[in-house]
SEVEXNU-241226 format. One record per residue (C-alpha): residue number from 1; residue in three letters; z, x, y negated. Coordinates in nm, 2 decimals. Each point is the difference from the previous one (the first is absolute). Layout:
PT_NUM_ala_Z_X_Y
...
END
This chain:
PT_1_met_0.00_0.00_0.00
PT_2_ser_-0.09_0.13_-0.34
PT_3_arg_0.25_0.05_-0.28
PT_4_phe_-0.14_-0.27_-0.22
PT_5_thr_-0.33_-0.19_-0.01
PT_6_phe_-0.10_-0.32_-0.18
PT_7_thr_-0.29_-0.20_0.14
PT_8_ile_-0.14_-0.30_-0.19
PT_9_his_-0.13_-0.26_0.25
PT_10_ala_-0.13_-0.26_-0.24
PT_11_thr_-0.01_-0.09_-0.37
PT_12_asp_-0.02_-0.33_-0.19
PT_13_gly_-0.05_0.04_-0.37
PT_14_lys_0.26_0.26_-0.10
PT_15_ala_0.22_-0.07_0.30
PT_16_arg_0.00_0.22_0.31
PT_17_thr_0.15_-0.02_0.34
PT_18_gly_0.05_0.32_0.21
PT_19_thr_0.23_0.22_0.20
PT_20_ile_0.22_0.29_-0.09
PT_21_ala_0.04_0.22_0.31
PT_22_met_0.30_0.23_0.02
PT_23_gln_0.18_0.18_0.28
PT_24_arg_0.27_-0.27_0.01
PT_25_gly_-0.25_-0.29_0.02
PT_26_glu_-0.26_-0.20_-0.18
PT_27_ile_0.05_-0.20_-0.31
PT_28_arg_-0.23_-0.30_-0.05
PT_29_thr_-0.10_-0.06_-0.36
PT_30_pro_0.06_-0.19_-0.22
PT_31_ala_0.36_0.08_0.11
PT_32_phe_0.34_-0.13_-0.11
PT_33_met_0.29_0.24_0.05
PT_34_pro_0.34_-0.15_0.04
PT_35_val_0.26_0.19_-0.20
PT_36_gly_0.27_0.18_0.20
PT_37_thr_0.20_0.13_-0.30
PT_38_ala_0.30_0.16_0.18
PT_39_ala_-0.16_0.07_0.34
PT_40_thr_-0.01_-0.37_0.09
PT_41_val_-0.21_-0.30_-0.08
PT_42_lys_0.30_-0.22_-0.09
PT_43_ala_0.09_-0.27_0.26
PT_44_met_-0.27_0.12_0.24
PT_45_lys_-0.01_0.22_0.31
PT_46_pro_-0.29_0.24_0.01
PT_47_gln_-0.16_-0.16_0.30
PT_48_asp_0.00_-0.33_-0.19
PT_49_val_-0.16_0.16_-0.31
PT_50_arg_-0.28_0.12_0.23
PT_51_ala_-0.03_-0.34_0.17
PT_52_ser_-0.06_-0.15_-0.34
PT_53_gly_-0.32_0.20_-0.02
PT_54_ala_0.11_0.30_-0.21
PT_55_asp_-0.17_0.33_0.07
PT_56_ile_0.20_0.21_-0.25
PT_57_ile_0.32_-0.03_-0.20
PT_58_leu_0.13_0.15_-0.32
PT_59_gly_0.31_0.22_-0.04
PT_60_asn_0.18_0.08_-0.33
PT_61_thr_0.04_0.36_-0.10
PT_62_tyr_0.27_-0.07_-0.27
PT_63_his_0.23_-0.21_0.22
PT_64_leu_-0.04_0.23_0.31
PT_65_met_0.06_0.32_-0.20
PT_66_leu_0.33_-0.14_-0.11
PT_67_arg_0.11_-0.17_0.32
PT_68_pro_0.00_0.13_0.27
PT_69_thr_-0.20_0.29_-0.16
PT_70_ala_-0.33_0.13_0.11
PT_71_glu_0.16_0.31_0.15
PT_72_arg_0.21_-0.22_0.24
PT_73_val_-0.30_-0.21_0.10
PT_74_asp_-0.19_0.33_0.07
PT_75_arg_0.29_0.13_0.22
PT_76_leu_0.00_-0.33_0.19
PT_77_gly_-0.37_0.03_0.09
PT_78_gly_-0.17_-0.16_-0.30
PT_79_leu_-0.04_-0.35_-0.14
PT_80_his_-0.21_-0.14_0.29
PT_81_lys_0.26_0.10_0.26
PT_82_phe_0.29_-0.09_-0.23
PT_83_met_-0.11_-0.36_-0.05
PT_84_gly_-0.19_-0.06_0.32
PT_85_trp_-0.35_-0.05_-0.15
PT_86_asp_-0.27_0.21_0.16
PT_87_arg_-0.29_-0.10_-0.21
PT_88_pro_-0.11_0.13_-0.34
PT_89_ile_0.24_0.01_-0.29
PT_90_leu_-0.09_0.04_-0.37
PT_91_thr_0.27_0.12_-0.23
PT_92_asp_0.00_-0.05_-0.38
PT_93_ser_0.08_0.29_-0.23
PT_94_gly_0.33_-0.13_-0.13
PT_95_gly_-0.12_0.00_-0.36
PT_96_tyr_0.01_-0.38_-0.05
PT_97_gln_0.35_-0.04_0.13
PT_98_val_0.13_0.30_-0.21
PT_99_met_-0.11_-0.17_-0.31
PT_100_ser_0.09_-0.36_0.09
PT_101_leu_0.34_0.05_0.17
PT_102_ser_0.16_0.30_-0.17
PT_103_asp_0.21_-0.06_-0.31
PT_104_leu_-0.08_0.34_-0.14
PT_105_thr_-0.32_0.22_0.04
PT_106_lys_-0.12_0.31_-0.17
PT_107_arg_-0.37_0.07_0.02
PT_108_ser_-0.16_0.33_-0.04
PT_109_glu_-0.31_0.19_0.13
PT_110_asp_0.21_0.12_0.29
PT_111_gly_0.09_-0.36_0.12
PT_112_ile_0.26_-0.27_-0.05
PT_113_ile_0.37_0.06_0.01
PT_114_phe_0.18_-0.32_0.09
PT_115_lys_0.34_-0.14_0.10
PT_116_ser_0.03_-0.16_0.34
PT_117_his_0.07_-0.38_-0.02
PT_118_leu_0.23_0.05_0.30
PT_119_asp_0.25_0.26_-0.13
PT_120_gly_-0.12_0.13_-0.33
PT_121_ser_-0.09_0.34_0.14
PT_122_arg_-0.28_0.19_-0.18
PT_123_his_-0.33_0.09_0.17
PT_124_leu_-0.33_0.15_-0.10
PT_125_leu_-0.32_-0.17_0.13
PT_126_ser_-0.30_0.21_-0.06
PT_127_pro_-0.35_-0.01_0.16
PT_128_glu_0.11_0.28_0.24
PT_129_arg_0.33_-0.16_0.09
PT_130_ser_-0.17_-0.34_0.05
PT_131_ile_-0.25_0.15_0.24
PT_132_glu_0.27_0.20_0.18
PT_133_ile_0.20_-0.32_0.06
PT_134_gln_-0.30_-0.19_0.13
PT_135_arg_-0.08_0.29_0.23
PT_136_leu_0.36_0.01_0.13
PT_137_leu_-0.02_-0.37_0.07
PT_138_gly_-0.32_0.06_0.20
PT_139_ser_-0.22_-0.23_-0.22
PT_140_asn_-0.35_-0.06_0.11
PT_141_ile_-0.14_-0.10_-0.34
PT_142_val_0.18_0.19_-0.28
PT_143_met_-0.03_-0.12_-0.36
PT_144_ala_-0.04_0.24_-0.29
PT_145_phe_0.29_0.00_-0.25
PT_146_asp_-0.08_-0.17_-0.33
PT_147_glu_0.16_-0.12_-0.32
PT_148_leu_0.01_-0.37_-0.08
PT_149_val_0.05_-0.15_-0.34
PT_150_pro_0.00_-0.37_-0.09
PT_151_thr_-0.34_-0.16_-0.08
PT_152_thr_0.17_-0.11_-0.33
PT_153_ser_0.02_0.37_-0.10
PT_154_thr_-0.21_0.13_-0.28
PT_155_arg_-0.34_0.14_0.09
PT_156_glu_0.12_0.35_-0.09
PT_157_val_0.29_-0.03_0.25
PT_158_gln_-0.22_-0.14_0.27
PT_159_ala_-0.26_0.28_-0.05
PT_160_ala_0.27_0.27_0.01
PT_161_ala_0.14_-0.14_0.32
PT_162_met_-0.34_-0.03_0.16
PT_163_glu_-0.09_0.36_-0.09
PT_164_arg_0.33_0.13_0.13
PT_165_ser_-0.05_-0.21_0.32
PT_166_met_-0.33_0.18_0.05
PT_167_arg_0.17_0.34_-0.03
PT_168_trp_0.26_-0.12_0.24
PT_169_ala_-0.27_-0.12_0.24
PT_170_lys_-0.14_0.35_0.02
PT_171_arg_0.35_0.14_0.07
PT_172_ser_0.05_-0.27_0.26
PT_173_arg_-0.33_0.09_0.17
PT_174_asp_0.09_0.37_0.00
PT_175_ala_0.35_-0.07_0.14
PT_176_phe_-0.15_-0.23_0.27
PT_177_asp_-0.26_0.27_0.10
PT_178_ser_0.28_0.26_0.04
PT_179_gly_0.16_-0.22_0.26
PT_180_gly_-0.14_0.16_0.31
PT_181_asp_-0.02_-0.22_0.31
PT_182_his_0.10_-0.31_-0.20
PT_183_ala_-0.29_0.05_-0.24
PT_184_ala_-0.24_0.06_0.29
PT_185_asn_0.09_-0.33_0.17
PT_186_asn_0.07_-0.24_-0.29
PT_187_ala_-0.15_-0.12_-0.33
PT_188_ile_0.07_-0.02_-0.37
PT_189_phe_-0.11_-0.26_-0.26
PT_190_gly_-0.03_0.05_-0.37
PT_191_ile_0.11_-0.27_-0.25
PT_192_gln_-0.22_-0.11_-0.29
PT_193_gln_0.19_-0.09_-0.32
PT_194_gly_-0.11_-0.11_-0.35
PT_195_ala_0.16_-0.34_-0.04
PT_196_leu_-0.25_-0.26_-0.11
PT_197_asp_-0.24_0.24_-0.18
PT_198_glu_-0.34_0.05_0.16
PT_199_gly_-0.05_0.34_-0.16
PT_200_met_0.33_0.14_0.11
PT_201_arg_-0.05_-0.14_0.35
PT_202_lys_-0.34_0.18_0.02
PT_203_ala_0.16_0.33_-0.12
PT_204_ser_0.27_-0.03_0.26
PT_205_ala_-0.25_-0.08_0.28
PT_206_asp_-0.22_0.30_-0.10
PT_207_ala_0.30_0.23_0.01
PT_208_leu_0.10_-0.13_0.35
PT_209_leu_-0.35_0.03_0.13
PT_210_asp_-0.02_0.36_-0.12
PT_211_ile_0.32_0.08_0.19
PT_212_gly_-0.11_-0.20_0.31
PT_213_phe_0.22_-0.23_0.21
PT_214_asp_-0.03_-0.19_0.33
PT_215_gly_0.04_-0.33_-0.18
PT_216_tyr_0.08_-0.13_-0.35
PT_217_ala_0.25_-0.25_-0.13
PT_218_val_-0.03_-0.21_-0.31
PT_219_gly_0.35_0.04_-0.15
PT_220_gly_0.18_-0.15_-0.30
PT_221_leu_-0.09_-0.37_0.06
PT_222_ala_0.20_-0.30_0.12
PT_223_val_0.27_0.11_-0.25
PT_224_gly_0.01_-0.31_-0.21
PT_225_glu_-0.35_-0.01_-0.16
PT_226_gly_-0.10_-0.32_0.18
PT_227_gln_-0.27_-0.08_0.25
PT_228_glu_-0.28_-0.04_-0.25
PT_229_ala_0.06_0.34_-0.16
PT_230_met_0.04_0.16_0.35
PT_231_phe_-0.33_-0.15_0.12
PT_232_gly_-0.17_0.11_-0.33
PT_233_cys_0.10_0.36_0.09
PT_234_leu_-0.10_-0.04_0.36
PT_235_asp_-0.35_-0.11_-0.12
PT_236_tyr_-0.07_0.37_-0.08
PT_237_ala_0.28_0.23_0.13
PT_238_pro_-0.09_0.00_0.38
PT_239_gly_-0.36_0.08_-0.09
PT_240_gln_0.11_0.31_-0.18
PT_241_leu_0.13_0.15_0.33
PT_242_asp_-0.18_0.14_0.30
PT_243_ala_-0.16_-0.29_0.18
PT_244_thr_0.02_0.18_0.33
PT_245_lys_0.38_0.02_-0.01
PT_246_pro_0.27_-0.26_0.04
PT_247_arg_0.12_-0.17_-0.32
PT_248_tyr_0.37_-0.10_-0.01
PT_249_leu_0.15_-0.24_-0.26
PT_250_met_0.36_0.09_-0.02
PT_251_gly_0.27_-0.27_0.00
PT_252_val_-0.23_-0.31_0.04
PT_253_gly_0.08_-0.27_0.06
PT_254_lys_-0.02_-0.37_0.01
PT_255_pro_-0.25_-0.14_0.25
PT_256_asp_-0.24_-0.11_-0.27
PT_257_asp_0.03_0.34_-0.17
PT_258_ile_-0.11_0.16_0.33
PT_259_val_-0.30_-0.23_0.04
PT_260_gly_-0.12_0.08_-0.35
PT_261_ala_0.06_0.37_0.04
PT_262_val_-0.20_0.01_0.33
PT_263_glu_-0.29_-0.17_-0.18
PT_264_arg_0.02_0.29_-0.25
PT_265_gly_-0.02_0.27_0.27
PT_266_ile_0.37_0.08_0.09
PT_267_asp_0.07_0.10_0.36
PT_268_met_0.38_0.05_0.02
PT_269_phe_0.31_-0.18_-0.13
PT_270_asp_0.37_0.00_0.02
PT_271_cys_0.27_-0.22_-0.14
PT_272_val_0.36_-0.10_0.06
PT_273_leu_-0.09_-0.37_-0.07
PT_274_pro_-0.03_-0.14_0.35
PT_275_thr_0.32_0.16_0.12
PT_276_arg_0.21_-0.05_-0.32
PT_277_ser_-0.13_-0.36_-0.04
PT_278_gly_0.09_-0.07_0.37
PT_279_arg_0.36_0.11_-0.06
PT_280_thr_0.03_-0.23_-0.30
PT_281_gly_-0.15_-0.31_0.15
PT_282_gln_-0.37_0.01_-0.11
PT_283_ala_-0.26_-0.05_0.27
PT_284_phe_-0.38_0.06_-0.05
PT_285_thr_-0.23_-0.26_0.14
PT_286_arg_-0.37_-0.10_-0.02
PT_287_asn_0.09_-0.25_-0.26
PT_288_gly_0.20_0.24_-0.22
PT_289_pro_0.36_0.13_0.01
PT_290_ile_0.29_-0.24_0.07
PT_291_asn_0.37_0.04_-0.07
PT_292_ile_0.16_-0.10_0.33
PT_293_arg_0.33_-0.05_-0.18
PT_294_asn_-0.13_-0.32_-0.16
PT_295_ala_0.17_-0.32_0.12
PT_296_lys_-0.33_-0.16_0.10
PT_297_phe_-0.01_0.23_0.30
PT_298_ala_0.35_-0.09_0.13
PT_299_glu_-0.15_-0.24_0.26
PT_300_asp_-0.36_0.13_0.02
PT_301_gln_-0.07_0.05_0.37
PT_302_ser_-0.34_0.17_-0.05
PT_303_pro_-0.05_0.38_0.03
PT_304_leu_-0.09_0.23_-0.29
PT_305_asp_-0.34_0.04_0.18
PT_306_pro_-0.09_-0.11_0.35
PT_307_asp_-0.14_0.35_0.07
PT_308_ser_0.30_0.19_-0.14
PT_309_pro_0.21_0.20_0.24
PT_310_val_0.30_-0.20_-0.12
PT_311_ala_-0.17_-0.34_0.05
PT_312_gly_0.26_-0.08_0.26
PT_313_trp_0.25_-0.06_-0.28
PT_314_ser_-0.03_-0.28_-0.24
PT_315_lys_0.01_0.01_-0.38
PT_316_ala_0.32_-0.19_0.03
PT_317_tyr_0.16_0.27_0.21
PT_318_leu_-0.12_0.28_-0.23
PT_319_his_0.13_-0.20_-0.29
PT_320_his_0.34_-0.02_0.17
PT_321_leu_0.00_0.37_0.09
PT_322_val_-0.09_0.12_-0.35
PT_323_arg_0.23_-0.24_-0.18
PT_324_ser_0.28_0.12_0.23
PT_325_gly_-0.07_0.37_-0.06
PT_326_glu_-0.06_0.05_0.37
PT_327_ile_-0.16_0.34_0.09
PT_328_leu_-0.25_-0.18_0.24
PT_329_gly_-0.14_-0.18_-0.30
PT_330_ala_-0.10_0.33_-0.17
PT_331_met_-0.14_0.12_0.33
PT_332_leu_-0.22_-0.30_0.07
PT_333_met_-0.12_-0.04_-0.36
PT_334_thr_-0.09_0.37_-0.02
PT_335_glu_-0.18_-0.01_0.33
PT_336_his_-0.20_-0.30_-0.11
PT_337_asn_-0.10_0.16_-0.34
PT_338_leu_-0.11_0.32_0.16
PT_339_trp_-0.21_-0.19_0.25
PT_340_phe_-0.15_-0.20_-0.29
PT_341_tyr_-0.10_0.31_-0.19
PT_342_gln_-0.15_0.17_0.31
PT_343_arg_-0.19_-0.31_0.09
PT_344_leu_-0.14_-0.01_-0.36
PT_345_met_-0.11_0.36_0.04
PT_346_ala_-0.17_-0.08_0.34
PT_347_asp_-0.17_-0.30_-0.16
PT_348_leu_-0.12_0.22_-0.29
PT_349_arg_-0.14_0.26_0.24
PT_350_ala_-0.19_-0.26_0.20
PT_351_ala_-0.14_-0.16_-0.32
PT_352_ile_-0.13_0.33_-0.13
PT_353_ala_-0.15_0.09_0.34
PT_354_glu_-0.18_-0.34_0.01
PT_355_gly_-0.12_0.00_-0.36
PT_356_arg_0.20_-0.30_-0.11
PT_357_leu_0.28_0.15_-0.21
PT_358_thr_-0.07_-0.21_-0.31
PT_359_ala_0.01_-0.33_0.19
PT_360_phe_0.32_0.11_0.18
PT_361_ala_0.17_0.11_-0.32
PT_362_asn_-0.09_-0.32_-0.18
PT_363_glu_0.13_-0.21_0.28
PT_364_phe_0.31_0.20_0.02
PT_365_arg_0.08_-0.03_-0.37
PT_366_ala_-0.08_-0.38_0.00
PT_367_ala_0.26_-0.05_0.28
PT_368_tyr_0.25_0.25_-0.13
PT_369_tyr_0.00_-0.13_-0.36
PT_370_gly_-0.04_-0.36_0.10
PT_371_ser_0.36_-0.07_0.10
PT_372_arg_0.28_0.17_-0.20
PT_373_asp_0.36_-0.06_0.11
END
């Protein structure tokens, strides 16, 4: 098995369906990666995550570097063995969490000094340290370290962050390439930045292409700019990247976000939404999301979906479990939501392969928007 290959099997408009082949297995695209922040997809056993249709999961560099530490995971045989997941794992760089969770950060060309949200201890996360942590974890797809700023920042601030991110991308690539056997058997993605500015996005893409990566992420979106603005950026940003490599939209998203992004040429996604929503009582269905806590479900004997792996339990029972704070409620709701997301990805892959993506997307949106709880 080769280190990393991406084969496009069919296209429909800007959308593509294909396969990423890696030593730990194949990833069917478009792909949705469940988020395993702290070496677990919350409320799910690894075999059940796989049974939902997931080919790859995401691990979080920031959280794992603080607890249990990357060094401990390495001593215990790596993240795959530690958590019992033998297929590909993508790890993020930690940059987003450093800037969203830490009360105090100090940025410089070296990296970002931050205080742990757990105990207040101080740490430096640099491109080199981020790559080292991901290597210690045994990541199969490593993400370059970048600097994020709010989309509400001034253009000057956004441009400076994008330019620094491109310098950090080169340092990340060099650090990855010095990783010996790990570099020889795994992959690294660069991250395009530039907020909502087409010119900055192009400059970022050109810098990344000059460095060269196995795949490219569109970063800095889904951070409060709204779907219309995000789609406006996706109308041009993916096309600025290498069309022969996977394109990954980080942190997205809602099912309708995913459908629209696939139409615009995105191949990979991750988001905490299906798991977090499951734990708080929201279920995704063909007719839109529902809040299972609502009183109208108290005696509803129908399932969330007749094809769902939790179809054996009624909405009334799920309503009872969630309202009672029972752990089984979080487990069943999460299992359903992950299945719903993976079924959506399978439907998108089939629609692209059969040249009917536009019809599928329009039908999906009509049903999904047609009934709001």
